[in-house]
N, C-alpha and C positions, 0 to 999 in steps of 0.2 A: 567609193571603195578603193583600197590600194593593195598592193602586194609588197609590203615592206620585207627588207632582209632582217636577218636576226640582229646584224648591227644597228640597223635602223631602229629596231625595237629596243635595243639596248640603250640608245641615244634618246628614246623618248621619256617622258615623264609619267609619274603616276595620274591617273585619272581622279578628278575631284567631282562626284556625282551630285545629284540634285540633293538640296538640304545641307550641303557642305561636307558630305561623306567622302572621305578619302580611301581609295582602294589601295591595295599593295601595287607595287610596280610590276609591269608585265613579265619581266624577267623572273621576278620572285614568283609569280603565279605559275609560269611554265616550268621553272626549274625541275620540281619533282618529277614531271612527266618526261622531261628531256633527259634526266639522269638515268631514268629507267629504260628509256629507248636506246640509250648508249650501250646497254648490257646485251642488246639483242643482235649485234653485228651491223648488217647493210640496212640502213634505214634513210630514206629520202624525205626531207622535211620541207613543206611549204608553208607559208604564211598569207593570210588575208585579214585586212583590218578596215575598220571605219574611224575617220578621225572623230574624236568628241571635242577636241578643242585645239586650236593652233593660233600662235602669234608671233611676232617678230620683236626681239629685243633691239635695244638701241644699237648694238654692235652688229646688226644683222643676223645673229644666230636665231634659230627658230625654237619656240617651245611647242612640242607636239605631244598630245595625249590621245591614246586610243579608247573608244568607248566600247568598241567590239574587237574581238581578236580571235582568230581561229588558227589552229595548228592542224595540218593534216600530215600524218606520217605513214609512208608506205614502206612496209617491212619486207625485206627480201623481194623486191620488185621483180626480179628475173627468176625467181624460184617458184617451183610448183606449188609451195605452201605460203605464197604472198597474202598479205592481208593488210588492212589500213585502220589506223586509229585516228579519230577526230576529236580534238578537244577544243571547244568553242565557248565564249562567254560574251555577254553583253552586260553593261554597268551603267547604262544611261537611265531612262525614264523606267525601263524594266531591269530587273536583276535575275539573270538566268545563266547557269553553266550547265553545258551538256558534254557527256562523254559517249562515243559511239564507235563501234567496231564492225568490220566485216570486209570481204574481199572486193566488194562493190559499193561500200558505204560513201555517201556524199552529204554535203550540207550547205546551207545559205546563211548569209549573216543575220537573217531574220529568225534564226534558230530552229529552221526545219531541218529534220534529219530524214534521209531516204536510203532504204536498202540496207538498214543495219541488221546484223545477226543479234547485237545486244546493244543496249543503250541505256542511259538513265539520265536525270536532270537534277539539278541542285540550286540552291539559292545562295550566291555569294554575300548578299546583303546580310545574311545570317551566319556568314563565315563558315560555310559548309565546303570550303575547299578541300579539307582533309577527306571527307567522305567521297569527294569526286576523285581525290588522288588514290585512295584505297580501292575504288571501283577500277580505275584504269590499271593500277597495279596487279589486281587479280586476273584482269583480261591479259595482260601482257605476260604474266606468269604461265596462263594456259597456253598463249601463243608459244612460248619458249619450249614448253613441254611437247606441244604439238609438232613443232618443226623438228625437234630431236627424234621423235617417233617417226616422222614421215621420210627422213632421209633414208634410213635403213630400208623401210618398206619401198620405197622408190627404186633403189638399186636392185632388189630382189625381183621386183615386178616386170622391170624393163628387160630382164634377162630371159623371160618366158615368152615364147611366140605361140599364139592361139590360131589354130587353122580355121578358115571359113567353115568347114563342114562340122566343126565341133561346137560352135557358139550356141546353137539350139540346144543341145544336150547340156552344155555348160550352165545355161540360165535355168533350164528346167531343174537341174540338180540343186542350184542355189534356192531357188523358190520352194521347192520341196523342203529343204533343210530348214529354210526360215519359217515355214509354216509349222513345222514339228516342233522347233525350239519354243516359239511364243514367248520369249524372254523380254526383259525390259529394254535391252538395247538393239534387239534384232531389228534387221531392216524390214519395213513393211512391203507388202505385195505391190502396192502401187508404184512405190520407189523402184522395185525390181523391174516391173513392166515398163515403166519409163525408161530405164537403163537398157533395156533390151531393145527397145524401138530406136533409142539413140545409136546403139552399137550398130544396128543394121540399116542405119541411113548416112551413107557417105558424105552427104552435104553438112551433116551436122558435126560440131566439135567432137573429137574422139571416136567418130564412127569409122567402121571399117571401109577401107578403099582397096580397090584392085592393085596388085603389084606393089603394095606396101605392107611390110609385115605388121600385124596387129598383135599387140602385146598385153600381157596381164596388166601393165600400167595403163593401157587405153581402157581396158575393161573397168579397172578400178575407177578411173575417172568418169566413166558412164555411171557408175553407182554413186560416186560422191557429188555429182552435179546437183542432185537433190537434196543432199546433206547440207550444201552451202546455205540453203534457205532456212535451217533449222536453228533453234536457239544455241548460241555458242557454247554453254555448258554441257550441251549434249554432243558437240561436233567431234571432239577428240575420241569420246567412247564409240560413236557411231562410225567414224572414219576406221577405228581400229575393228569394229565389228565387220566392216565391209572388207577389210584385208583378211581378217580370220576366215570368213565365209570364202571368200574367192580362193584363198591359198588351199582350202581343203580339197579343192577340185583342180588345181593347175599344177 
């Protein structure tokens, strides 16, 4: 396994698979994903690959072709709404392409995906590249919508300080309101109780600490820690539900 630069990927050759099948050049495969990522602003890209074939020409130059290639894109790495997209494929004896997304998503070159909030798999031998691109495109459109919604909410919530004596009453009101609504995107009781325990535990991320202002933004993050493990297509709606519920009472 190696960690090629994009320039090294550009200089590589198209891989010729078993039975003589020739697949598109890696840059051609990656281009639709890269073009979409470029519309999202701050994105850090990393590449991993496995050599499928390599030989030296008489002039000393190399012919390198990758049978496995992974792009990991970290979107807005230093922002509160950071996420990762992984696009990985193998075209040696097996033919598989996977697209995966999530704040903690990871993958290996054997096509195992971990901690994805949303993922799907395609067969490049059947030229299902477009389906993979459409899936990634939909994910990244949702990411763009989510981050736009998030920035305004973040600024509002950071400006509100919640006093330690008020936290029990605040969560009580949110739990009561959620149980009354019973609608399709309301946060469930288990998520709210977990958020309350997190808020009351100083050692946990976003927990209330002595002599440090605890804001509505901290409370919001206690709520959305549980949302991060849900399916991506529910995430923007549920994060908005958390914001709307919290801002009713702060």
